[in-house]
Structures are given as C-alpha cells and as structure tokens.
C-alpha positions in Angstrom: -1.7 91.4 15.5 -4.5 92.2 17.7 -7.5 93.7 16.0 -11.2 94.4 16.7 -13.8 93.4 14.1 -15.8 96.2 12.7 -19.4 95.6 12.3 -20.9 96.3 8.7 -17.6 97.5 7.5 -17.8 98.7 3.9 -14.9 97.2 1.9 -12.8 99.3 -0.6 -14.2 98.1 -3.9 -12.1 96.2 -6.3 -13.9 97.6 -9.2 -13.0 100.8 -10.9 -15.8 103.4 -10.4 -16.4 105.6 -13.5 -17.7 109.3 -13.7 -20.8 109.4 -15.8 -19.7 110.7 -19.3 -20.8 114.2 -20.5 -23.7 113.7 -22.7 -23.5 115.5 -26.2 -26.7 117.5 -25.4 -25.2 119.0 -22.3 -22.7 120.9 -24.3 -24.0 124.2 -26.0 -21.5 123.8 -28.9 -23.1 120.6 -29.9 -26.7 121.9 -29.6 -26.0 124.8 -31.7 -24.0 122.7 -34.3 -27.0 120.1 -34.4 -29.5 123.0 -34.9 -27.3 124.6 -37.7 -27.0 121.3 -39.5 -30.7 120.6 -39.1 -31.7 124.0 -40.5 -29.2 123.6 -43.4 -30.7 120.2 -44.3 -34.2 121.5 -44.2 -33.2 124.5 -46.4 -31.4 122.2 -48.9 -34.6 119.9 -49.1 -36.9 122.9 -49.7 -34.3 124.4 -52.4 -34.4 120.9 -54.0 -38.2 120.5 -54.0 -38.8 123.9 -55.5 -40.0 125.7 -52.5 -40.3 129.5 -52.6 -36.9 131.2 -52.4 -38.1 133.0 -49.4 -38.6 129.7 -47.5 -35.1 128.2 -48.1 -33.3 131.5 -47.7 -35.0 131.8 -44.3 -33.9 128.3 -43.3 -30.3 128.9 -44.5 -30.1 132.1 -42.7 -31.5 130.7 -39.6 -28.7 128.0 -39.9 -26.3 130.8 -40.3 -27.4 132.4 -37.0 -27.5 129.0 -35.0 -23.9 128.0 -36.1 -22.3 131.4 -36.6 -23.3 133.5 -33.7 -21.0 132.0 -31.1 -17.8 131.9 -33.3 -18.6 135.4 -34.7 -18.7 136.7 -31.3 -15.6 135.1 -30.2 -14.0 136.4 -33.4 -15.1 140.0 -32.5 -13.7 139.7 -29.1 -10.3 138.3 -30.6 -10.5 141.3 -33.1 -10.5 143.8 -30.0 -7.3 142.1 -29.1 -5.8 142.8 -32.6 -6.1 139.1 -33.5 -8.0 137.9 -36.8 -9.8 134.7 -35.7 -10.3 132.1 -38.3 -13.8 131.5 -37.0 -14.7 135.2 -37.7 -13.1 134.9 -41.2 -15.4 131.8 -41.8 -18.4 133.9 -40.8 -17.6 136.7 -43.0 -16.7 134.5 -45.9 -20.3 132.8 -45.4 -21.9 136.1 -45.2 -20.1 137.2 -48.3 -21.3 134.2 -50.2 -25.0 134.9 -49.1 -24.5 138.3 -50.3 -23.6 137.3 -53.8 -26.5 134.9 -53.8 -24.5 131.6 -53.0 -26.3 131.0 -49.8 -26.0 127.3 -50.0 -22.2 127.6 -50.1 -22.1 129.7 -47.0 -24.3 127.5 -45.2 -22.2 124.6 -45.9 -19.2 126.5 -44.6 -21.2 127.3 -41.4 -22.1 123.6 -40.9 -18.6 122.4 -41.4 -16.9 124.7 -39.0 -19.7 124.5 -36.4 -19.4 120.7 -36.4 -15.7 120.7 -36.1 -15.8 123.1 -33.0 -18.6 120.9 -31.4 -16.5 117.6 -31.7 -13.6 119.4 -30.2 -15.6 120.5 -27.3 -17.0 117.0 -26.8 -13.5 115.5 -26.9 -12.4 118.1 -24.3 -15.2 117.3 -22.1 -14.8 113.5 -22.4 -11.2 113.9 -21.4 -12.1 115.8 -18.3 -14.6 113.0 -17.5 -11.9 110.5 -17.8 -9.5 112.4 -15.6 -12.2 112.7 -13.0 -12.7 108.9 -13.3 -9.0 108.3 -12.8 -9.0 110.1 -9.5 -11.9 107.7 -8.5 -9.7 104.7 -9.2 -8.5 104.8 -5.7 -11.2 103.6 -3.1 -13.1 106.3 -1.3 -12.5 104.6 2.0 -9.7 102.5 3.6 -9.3 100.5 6.8 -6.9 102.3 9.2 -5.3 100.5 12.0 -4.7 102.7 15.2 -3.8 101.3 18.6 -4.8 97.7 17.5 -8.2 98.9 16.3 -9.7 99.0 12.8 -11.7 102.0 11.6 -13.0 102.9 8.3 -11.9 106.3 7.1 -12.0 108.4 4.0 -8.8 107.9 2.0 -8.4 111.8 1.7 -8.1 112.0 5.4 -5.2 109.5 5.6 -2.0 111.1 6.8 1.7 110.1 6.1 2.6 107.5 8.7 -0.9 106.0 9.1 -1.1 102.2 8.6 -3.9 100.7 6.7 -5.1 97.1 6.1 -5.8 95.9 2.7 -7.7 92.6 2.3 -7.6 90.2 -0.7 -9.4 91.6 -3.8 -9.5 95.1 -2.5 -7.9 98.3 -4.1 -5.1 99.9 -2.2 -6.2 103.2 -0.7 -2.9 105.0 -0.6 0.7 105.0 -1.8 2.9 103.3 0.9 5.4 100.6 1.9 4.2 97.1 3.0 4.8 96.8 6.9 3.7 93.1 7.0 2.0 90.5 4.9 2.6 89.2 1.5 0.5 89.2 -1.7 0.7 89.8 -5.4 -0.6 93.2 -6.5 -1.9 93.9 -10.1 -0.2 97.4 -10.7 -0.6 97.5 -14.4 -2.6 100.8 -14.2 0.6 102.4 -12.8 3.6 100.5 -14.2 2.1 98.7 -17.2 3.6 95.4 -16.0 1.6 92.3 -17.4 2.2 90.1 -14.4 1.1 90.8 -10.8 4.0 92.0 -8.7 4.9 90.2 -5.6 4.9 92.4 -2.6 6.4 91.7 0.9 7.6 93.6 3.7 9.5 96.8 2.6 8.0 96.9 -1.0 6.4 99.9 -2.3 2.7 99.9 -3.5 0.5 102.4 -5.2 -3.0 103.7 -4.7 -5.7 102.4 -6.9 -3.7 99.2 -7.6 -5.5 95.7 -7.0 -4.4 93.5 -4.2 -4.3 89.6 -4.8 -5.1 86.9 -2.3 -3.0 88.1 0.5 -3.5 90.4 3.5 -1.3 93.5 3.5 -0.5 96.0 6.2 0.7 99.2 4.6 2.3 102.4 6.1 1.0 105.5 4.0 4.0 107.4 2.5 1.9 110.0 0.5 -1.2 111.9 1.0 -4.1 111.3 -1.4 -3.5 114.5 -3.4 0.2 113.5 -3.8 -0.2 109.9 -4.9 1.1 108.5 -8.3 -2.4 108.2 -9.6 -3.3 111.8 -8.7 0.0 112.9 -10.3 -0.9 111.1 -13.5 -4.3 112.9 -13.6 -2.4 116.2 -13.3 0.1 115.4 -16.1 -2.7 114.5 -18.3 -4.4 117.8 -17.9 -1.2 119.7 -18.2 -0.3 117.9 -21.4 -3.6 118.4 -22.9 -3.7 122.0 -22.3 -0.2 122.4 -24.1 -1.8 120.8 -27.2 -5.0 122.7 -27.1 -3.8 125.7 -29.3 -3.0 123.5 -32.3 -4.2 124.7 -35.6 -4.5 123.4 -39.1 -1.7 124.6 -41.4 -4.3 126.2 -43.7 -5.7 128.2 -40.7 -2.3 129.8 -40.2 -2.1 130.6 -43.9 -5.6 131.9 -44.0 -5.1 134.3 -41.2 -2.2 136.1 -43.0 -4.0 135.8 -46.3 -7.2 137.3 -44.9 -5.3 140.3 -43.4 -3.8 141.0 -46.8 -7.1 140.5 -48.6 -9.0 143.0 -46.3 -6.4 145.7 -46.6 -6.2 145.2 -50.4 -10.0 145.5 -50.8 -9.9 148.8 -48.8 -7.1 150.1 -50.8 -8.6 149.1 -54.1 -11.8 151.1 -53.0 -10.2 154.2 -51.6 -7.1 154.9 -53.8 -9.1 155.1 -57.0 -11.5 157.4 -55.3 -8.6 159.7 -54.4 -7.6 159.8 -58.0 -11.1 160.8 -59.2 -12.6 157.6 -60.1 -16.4 157.2 -60.2 -17.8 155.8 -56.8 -20.0 153.1 -58.5 -17.0 151.8 -60.6 -14.6 151.8 -57.6 -17.1 149.9 -55.4 -18.0 147.4 -58.1 -14.2 146.7 -58.7 -13.7 146.4 -55.0 -16.6 144.1 -54.6 -15.4 141.9 -57.5 -11.9 141.8 -56.0 -13.3 140.8 -52.5 -15.5 138.1 -54.0 -12.7 136.4 -56.3 -10.0 136.8 -53.6 -12.4 135.4 -50.7 -10.8 132.6 -48.8 -13.7 130.1 -49.3 -11.6 127.9 -51.6 -8.6 128.1 -49.4 -10.8 127.1 -46.3 -12.2 124.2 -48.3 -8.8 123.0 -49.6 -8.1 121.3 -46.2 -11.3 120.3 -44.6 -12.9 118.0 -47.3 -9.8 115.8 -47.9 -9.0 115.6 -44.2 -12.5 114.7 -43.2 -12.8 112.3 -46.0 -9.5 110.7 -44.8 -11.0 110.6 -41.3 -14.2 108.8 -42.7 -11.9 106.3 -44.7 -9.8 105.5 -41.5 -12.9 105.0 -39.6 -14.1 102.4 -42.1 -10.9 100.4 -41.4 -11.2 100.7 -37.7 -9.3 103.8 -36.7 -11.1 106.7 -35.0 -9.2 110.0 -35.7 -10.7 112.6 -33.5 -10.1 115.8 -35.6 -8.8 117.2 -38.8 -5.8 118.7 -36.9 -4.9 115.1 -35.8 -5.2 113.8 -39.2 -2.9 116.5 -40.5 -0.4 116.0 -37.7 -0.1 112.2 -38.3 1.5 112.8 -41.7 4.3 114.8 -40.1 5.3 111.9 -37.8 9.1 111.3 -37.9 9.1 108.8 -35.1 6.8 106.2 -33.4 7.0 105.1 -29.8 5.3 101.9 -28.7 4.0 100.8 -25.3 4.6 97.0 -24.6 1.8 95.5 -22.4 -1.6 95.8 -24.2 -0.2 97.4 -27.2 2.6 95.2 -28.8 1.3 92.3 -26.6 -2.0 91.2 -25.5 -1.5 91.8 -21.8 -2.2 88.2 -20.7 0.4 85.7 -19.8 0.6 82.4 -21.8 2.7 79.3 -21.1 5.7 79.7 -23.5 7.7 76.6 -22.5 8.3 73.8 -20.1 11.8 72.4 -18.9 11.6 69.2 -17.4 13.7 67.7 -14.5 14.1 64.3 -12.6 12.8 62.1 -15.6 9.5 63.8 -15.9 7.9 64.4 -19.2 6.2 67.8 -20.4 2.7 66.3 -20.1 2.9 65.1 -16.6 4.4 68.4 -15.3 1.7 70.3 -16.9 -1.1 68.0 -15.8 0.1 68.2 -12.2 0.5 71.8 -12.2 -2.8 72.5 -13.8 -4.5 70.2 -11.0 -2.9 72.4 -8.3 -3.6 75.7 -10.0 -7.2 74.8 -10.5 -7.8 76.2 -7.1 -6.0 79.7 -7.7 -7.3 82.8 -9.1 -3.8 84.0 -10.2 -3.3 85.0 -13.9 -0.6 82.4 -14.3 -2.8 79.8 -13.0 -5.3 80.5 -15.7 -2.5 80.3 -18.3 -1.6 76.8 -17.0 -5.1 75.5 -17.1 -5.6 76.9 -20.5 -2.4 75.2 -21.8 -3.4 71.9 -20.3 -6.8 72.1 -22.0 -5.4 73.0 -25.3 -3.4 69.8 -25.2 -6.5 68.0 -24.2 -4.8 66.7 -21.0 -7.1 65.2 -18.2 -6.7 67.3 -15.1 -6.8 65.2 -12.0 -8.5 66.2 -8.7 -6.6 68.0 -5.9 -7.1 67.9 -2.2 -5.6 69.8 0.6 -5.1 72.8 -1.4 -3.4 75.9 0.1 -2.0 79.1 -1.0 0.7 81.2 0.5 0.5 84.7 -0.8 3.8 85.8 -2.3 5.2 82.4 -2.3 2.9 79.8 -4.2 0.3 77.2 -4.0 0.4 73.5 -3.1 -1.9 70.5 -2.9 -2.0 66.6 -3.0 -2.5 65.2 -6.5 -2.7 61.5 -7.0 -1.2 60.8 -3.5 1.8 63.2 -4.1 2.5 66.7 -2.8 2.9 69.1 -5.5 4.1 72.7 -5.0 4.2 75.6 -7.5 6.4 78.5 -6.3 8.3 81.5 -7.8 11.7 81.0 -9.1 12.6 84.7 -8.3 15.3 83.6 -5.5 16.4 80.5 -7.4 19.9 80.8 -8.9 21.3 79.3 -12.1 18.1 79.2 -14.0 18.2 80.0 -17.6 17.1 83.5 -18.5 14.5 83.3 -21.4 13.0 86.7 -20.9 9.8 85.6 -19.1 8.5 84.8 -15.7 9.7 81.4 -14.3 7.7 79.1 -11.9 9.0 76.0 -10.3 7.1 72.8 -10.1 8.2 70.3 -7.2 6.7 66.9 -6.7 7.5 65.5 -3.2 10.1 68.1 -2.7 12.0 67.3 -5.9 12.1 69.7 -8.9 10.1 68.2 -11.8 9.9 71.2 -14.2 10.2 74.9 -14.8 7.4 76.8 -16.4 8.2 79.8 -18.5 5.4 82.3 -19.0 5.5 85.3 -21.5 3.1 87.9 -22.7 1.9 86.9 -26.1 2.6 89.3 -29.0 -0.3 90.7 -31.0 -0.8 89.3 -34.4 1.1 91.3 -36.9 3.1 93.3 -34.3 6.5 92.5 -36.1 5.0 93.6 -39.5 3.5 96.8 -37.9 6.9 97.8 -36.7 8.5 97.0 -40.0 5.8 99.2 -41.6 6.6 102.0 -39.3 10.3 101.8 -40.0 9.7 102.2 -43.8 7.7 105.2 -43.1 9.6 107.3 -40.5 13.0 108.9 -40.6 14.1 107.6 -37.2 13.6 103.9 -36.0 10.6 103.3 -33.5 11.3 102.9 -29.8 9.8 100.8 -27.0 8.7 102.6 -23.9 7.5 100.4 -21.1 7.2 100.3 -17.2 8.1 96.6 -17.3 11.6 95.3 -16.6 14.5 95.6 -18.9 14.7 91.8 -19.5 11.1 91.4 -20.7 11.3 94.6 -22.7 14.4 93.3 -24.5 12.7 90.0 -25.4 9.7 91.8 -26.9 12.1 94.1 -28.8 13.9 91.1 -30.5 10.6 89.5 -31.4 9.2 92.6 -33.1 12.4 94.1 -34.6 12.8 97.1 -32.4 16.3 98.3 -31.8 15.8 100.7 -29.0 14.0 100.1 -25.7 13.5 102.2 -22.5 12.2 100.0 -19.5 11.3 100.5 -15.9 9.6 103.9 -16.8 7.0 105.5 -14.5 4.3 107.8 -16.2 6.1 111.1 -15.6 9.4 109.5 -17.3 7.4 108.6 -20.3 6.0 112.1 -20.4 9.4 113.6 -20.2 10.6 111.4 -23.2 7.6 112.5 -25.3 8.5 116.1 -24.7 12.1 115.5 -25.5 11.3 113.8 -28.9 10.4 115.7 -32.0 7.1 114.8 -33.8 6.8 111.5 -32.1 3.5 109.4 -32.4 2.8 107.3 -29.2 0.9 104.1 -29.2 -0.3 102.9 -25.8 -3.3 101.5 -23.9 -3.1 102.0 -20.2 -3.8 104.7 -17.7 0.0 105.0 -17.2 0.3 105.8 -20.9 -2.3 108.7 -20.6 0.2 111.5 -19.9 2.4 110.3 -22.7 -0.7 110.1 -25.1 -1.6 113.6 -24.3 1.9 115.2 -24.7 2.9 113.2 -27.8 2.9 114.9 -31.3 -0.1 112.2 -31.8 -1.3 109.9 -29.4 -2.9 106.5 -30.5 -4.7 104.4 -28.1 -5.6 100.6 -28.5 -9.4 100.5 -28.5 -10.1 96.9 -27.1 -7.4 96.9 -24.6 -7.4 100.6 -23.7 -8.5 102.1 -20.4 -11.1 104.9 -20.5 -8.6 107.5 -19.7 -6.3 106.4 -22.5 -9.2 106.3 -25.0 -10.4 109.7 -24.2 -6.9 111.4 -24.0 -5.7 109.8 -27.2 -6.0 111.7 -30.5 -6.9 108.6 -32.4 -8.2 105.1 -31.4 -7.4 101.7 -33.1 -10.8 100.1 -32.5 -10.0 96.6 -33.4 -6.5 96.5 -31.8 -5.0 95.9 -35.3 -1.5 97.3 -35.2 -1.0 97.2 -39.0 -3.4 100.3 -38.9 -0.8 102.4 -37.2 1.5 102.6 -40.3 -1.5 102.6 -42.6 -3.2 105.7 -41.0 0.2 107.7 -41.0 0.6 107.0 -44.8 -3.1 108.0 -45.3 -2.6 111.1 -43.6 0.4 111.8 -45.8 -1.8 111.2 -48.9 -4.3 113.6 -47.6 -1.7 116.2 -46.8 -0.5 115.9 -50.6 -4.2 116.4 -51.6 -4.4 119.5 -49.4 -1.2 121.0 -51.0 -2.7 120.3 -54.5 -6.0 122.0 -53.5 -4.1 125.0 -52.3 -2.2 125.3 -55.6 -5.6 125.0 -57.4 -7.3 127.7 -55.3 -4.2 130.0 -55.4 -4.1 129.7 -59.3 -7.9 130.6 -59.6 -7.5 133.5 -57.2 -4.4 134.8 -59.0 -5.9 134.7 -62.5 -9.1 136.3 -61.3 -7.5 138.9 -59.4 -5.1 140.0 -62.1 -7.9 140.0 -64.6 -9.9 142.3 -62.1 -6.9 144.6 -61.5 -5.5 144.8 -65.0 -8.6 144.5 -67.0 -12.4 144.3 -66.5 -13.8 141.3 -64.9 -17.6 141.0 -65.0 -18.9 140.3 -61.6 -21.0 137.2 -62.8 -17.9 135.8 -64.2 -15.9 136.5 -61.1 -18.6 134.7 -59.1 -18.6 131.7 -61.5 -14.7 131.4 -61.1 -14.8 131.8 -57.6 -17.5 129.0 -57.1 -15.9 126.8 -59.7 -12.6 126.8 -57.8 -14.6 125.9 -54.6 -16.3 122.9 -56.3 -13.1 121.7 -57.8 -11.1 121.6 -54.5 -14.1 120.1 -52.7 -14.5 117.3 -55.3 -10.6 116.7 -55.3 -10.7 116.2 -51.6 -13.4 113.6 -51.8 -10.9 111.3 -53.5 -9.7 110.4 -50.0 -12.9 108.4 -49.5 -11.8 105.8 -52.1 -10.7 102.3 -51.0 -7.4 102.8 -52.9 -6.5 105.7 -50.6 -6.2 103.2 -47.7 -5.1 100.1 -49.4 -2.4 101.9 -51.4 -1.1 103.8 -48.5 1.8 101.5 -47.7 4.2 102.8 -50.5 4.6 106.5 -49.4 8.1 107.9 -48.9 9.4 108.9 -45.6 8.5 112.4 -44.4 11.0 115.1 -44.5 11.5 118.3 -42.7 
C-alpha cells in the first residue's frame, strides 16, 4: 500500500477523555439547599444556647425562604395546571407548623425536602456529564486514506465509504469493516467481552474501541452520529427521562390526602357558619382540624427510615442515590446480572494446561512465559502471572516476533516456540474458555485454557438473590454463549442471554417487570438507566455506568446486592408501620375535634407527638442489625 508520511500528525488518543464533572456549587438547587441547611443549623444553635426568640426565629424563617421559595413557586405553577404538587404541600405544612409556634419542625421539613431535591439535581447533572464523556470516547480525529495519501480529519466529517488507518494502541474513529490488516481489538466498552477480539479482513469494528498491536485499514460504514457508541448515549438519555417522574409511594398518598384535607378544612369552616355558628368558634375548630390533620407525620413516615437505610447501606459499601431508589429496591421481583466485570473480575487467568508430546505442565508454562514476556496482550500477562505464582524461572527469549491476529514466537533455549490462537484448530476440548496453542519446533506441546475469574462470593450472592425474589435471576452478556454458559454453571444461574448488544439489553429490561440490573460497563449503561433499579460495580464500573446507575456497590462485593434489597424491604415495612401510626393519631384527633371539643394546645401536642414517634421509629434503620439481619426476609409479593 502506497502512502505518504504526514508530518507532525496527531495520533488518535488511546486514552478516554472525560468531560469535567459538574461541580455542586454550579447548581442553584444545591446552593439554596446548602443555604437553607446552614441557616437551620444556626437557628438551632441559637435556640439551644438561649438566644432571644427573635434571633432564632429570624434564622429559621430565612432558612424557610432559602429552601422553600423554589419548590413553592414550582408548586404554584403546578396548581395553575390543576395539579397539587408535593413540594407545595411541604411548604404549606412547614408554614403551618411555624404558625402554631413549631418553627423548628417546619425548618427541618424544609431542609429534608430541599436536600433531597438538590441531590436529585446533582445526580441528573452528573449523568449528563457522563453521556457527554461517552460521546468523547471516540477520538476527535482519524487518519483518512485518500488516493494513496494520508490526511488527518475530524471524525465527525467522515462519510460512509471513507477508509481510515488505525495504528497500534489507537482508538478506532468510526464504525466500519476491516479492509486489510489484522489485530486484536479491546471492545469491552461495546460488547462486554473480557478478551480482546481478533479482527481480520471483513470483520466489523466499533468507534471508541481500542486497537491492539496490529495495523488496521477500515472502511467506514456509519457516520459519527449513527455509531454504536452514539446510540448508547441516546439510549441512556431516553431511558433516564423515562424514569425521571418516579415518586415515593407516600408522595402519591399525600397528594390525594392533602386534597381531601384542604376540602374538609374549608367545609368545616363554611358549613357551620351557614347554620349560624359563631365565627370565632368555626374558625378555631377549622384551625384545630387543619393542624391535627396536617400531613407532617405522613411526610415524615417515609423519609427518615429511607434516609436511615441509605446511611446504613453506605456504611456497608453501597451508595443508594435517593429515597425513591431505596424504596424501589424492595419491590424487586427479579435480578439480572452482567458477566464481565460484574460476576467476573474482567481479567483473564490461566485456568488449565493440557500437555502433549511428553511435555510436563511446568515446561510448557515456562516456555510460554518466556515468549509472552515480550507481548502486551492480556493473555500474555496472565501466562507470566501464572509462571511467577508457581515460582518458575523464566528463560530469556531472542528473535521475538508478533503477528497481529495470529500469535507470537521466539527462540527459547535454542528452540523455536510459537504461541497461537486455537480458533481454527478442530477437535479440541471445549472447556468454556479461550484456548491457546503452544508449539515447540513445530510440534504441539500444550494447550492453555484461559477464563475470566469469578468474583469472590459470586455464587453465594446469586443464591441470596434466588431466596429473595419471585423469579430466578438471569445472566445478560455481550460475550459468547459458550463462555456465558460456563459462568452460569459456576454461579448457579439457570437462564442466560448471550451475544447481546446494548440496545438488546435495553429491550429486555423494558420487557421485564420490576427487574434490578447489576452491571459495570459502558455497554450496560442503557440497561442500568431503564431497569427498575440499576446497580453498578464501583471498582470496575465505567464513569457512565456509575453515574447512570441508581446505586453503586463501592467495594465490588456482590453479597451487598441481596443485602441491600432485603434492607429496602425492611425499610418499607417501617414506612408502612409509620403510616399506620400517623393515620391512627390523625383519626383519633380528627374524630375528637369533630365529635367533641379538642383544645388547640392538645391538638398541637398530639400532632407533634405523632411526628416525633414516626421519626424515631424510622431511625431504627440505622442499627447494625437492620443490615446484618437482612438475609431472612421473605420474597416480595405483588
């Protein structure tokens, strides 16, 4: 192939560029929430230290304004559209608490809701940052070959039919088909395969994947905006928008309840007046009713136990991003696992050696390690690691050579040793791994079998999930069916779906009901976004997966998956108990007010007492027992 050198040619980077993440102070929601929290804490300090009432009231009310003006304004706009927004109800409840002298309780309510909204805004911004970073995964420039000349062009300007040249270690600039050359391409970002895929003439390649040691000439088959990596970004955004309207169960209950409470308060004031009752008595009865029927205790029925459960999970290495996520985890009926980087560590290990022609395992491994010492292939690192673990002395190699897509060879102790792929060799045992041939002087001396090592506790985690869910868990992977079946056997999974592209995983998520998906890669991001709950592996996870997921297992401990689901179920039980307590208090106080004469101070005491009780009950979820005892909960129903 004729070509002309290009002076000072920038090489498409092998590294993955990343967008600068949105800083917390750049979001107005976080700034106002921080201001509200600071003012609340200053007011609390002033109140506890005996400062004048005017001072701490001023600080509390300033916190009301900082944390409540934005949701209050949004609630008024929603009210004009005949929708009673939960944030407006929160502001009204807080103002009602202040009106009866309970300014501390109202301030706490404002802080809780402002902080929750701010964290949701931050999570949304970070997800958008990661989507932008995903689009930057493909290099900005590529080397186009035109009429025998090479020119550097922007990848967005590449047209279908253009041919590009990809050198060793560069990222591929566009989706296409290999025209000439051979190499091994790391395409885990797209397919999730743990091993680099061999690429020769006629094979498909994807933008953003990493070329190995070979030189590839590629014909472009898709424009940049239509590439697989761009479609993944679009799928993530679409799936995230679909889940954006999720509410807590108590928020749905509260909206209906609050409509009824407002209507009943007005009726309780107006109707007696029509029948001649004194204005003062009617107003006092209606005010007492509004106070005792206020939804403060209902609001606090769910948030404290869910936030306490989030804190408890965080202590054990699981970051749950919101109260909504913690609540949804408990309704999981099925769990789907990714393979590479989730159930497995995502790095090949030498699993076995089958010897031939009188060679022993130690000799085969020693000779293979000598030749692989000059290679940068992941399998080469696995061979060298295995030889060192066995304390074998690795001899020197000379005349080392590598043929991309075929293998490596060299002279070791006066003998030519070749290490080649077994892909085209018939009649080899199928052990579910990647097979490599070792030949000495042209004679087969051994077959190396490589597998992706399971994470510690993977089988136990799967067993824990089976005990918790109605339906058996499923393995979803972009890897081949043979490898998927081997991992399924080792972990106790009975259902697998292999050779899946990101869009196919997304379709499966949408077809399944209340499924929690556990993954780690860029190719898992659309499924993580669309799942009932998406859980990412923190250590192995890509930035996009970590930002898209609803929860993150920070320490890559799979046993945390069934544990956090069980913790959520316990938190949901506490929420239901709190709602029952709040409903009991409200019912008794309302009936007392309607059928008898409930003194206003007693009504206030009963209302505040119910709020304190449900708050303290929710804090039980902070105890260590709530996590350690989470394994025995029954399966979810309904």
